[in-house]
N, C-alpha and C positions, 0 to 999 in steps of 0.2 A: 504494500500500500504506500502510495506517495503522500508525504505530509501535507501537500496542498489540498488533498481531498478531505482532510480531517478538520479543516478550519471551522466548519459549521456544526461539528458534532461533539466537541470536547465536553460541553456542559451536559448534553443529553447522555453521553457515555457515563459521566459521573453520577447522574441521577438514575441510571439503570433503565432508561427509556428507549434504548435501541434494541433491535432484534438480537437474538443470540448469535447469529452469524456476524452481524456488524460488530457486536461487542467483542467477539472472539478475534476478529480481524484487527481491531484496534488494539486489543491487549497484546496480540502477537507483535504488531508494529512497535508499540511503545516498549515492549519487552526487549527490543533490539537496541534500546537506549538512544533513540533518535533525539538529539539535543533540542531541536526545534519543537518537537511534539511534547517532550518532557517539560519544557519551559511553558508552553501554552497550556498544558494540562495543569500545572501548578497555578497559573493565572485563573483558569477556569474554576479550580477548586476554591480559590479565595472568593471568586465572584458568587459561586453557588452558596458557599457558607454565609456570605454577607446577606444574600437574599433570604436565606432560611433564618438567619439571626434576626433580621428585620421583621420577619413574619412570626417570630417567636417559635420557630420550629427547628430546634437543634436536637441532636441526639440520633440514635440509631434509626428510628422510624420516620425521621423527617423527610427522607427522600422517597418514601413510598408514593407511587403515582397518585393515589387517591388523596394524599396529603398535599400534593402540589397543585390540585385543582383550585381555581380562584375561590375565595371564600364567598359563600352565599349562592354559589352555582353548583349544580350537580354535574358530575362528569358523564359524558356520553359513553355508552358501552358498545 
């Protein structure tokens, strides 16, 4: 996987919102220590944490997809 293809998915990867195939491909790519992707993944982790912190959702279950739905709206299934 080429790192330019990952630019739009770092946050989704961290939140567990990608397909198993996409997640596996990204994990394999990052596992090869791509410096660009590792740096962007760290930035994405800080951004995701900041959003969750602002919403009062930190901890293990904060990233569950149902917890990420906007407040007051039901998630479509």
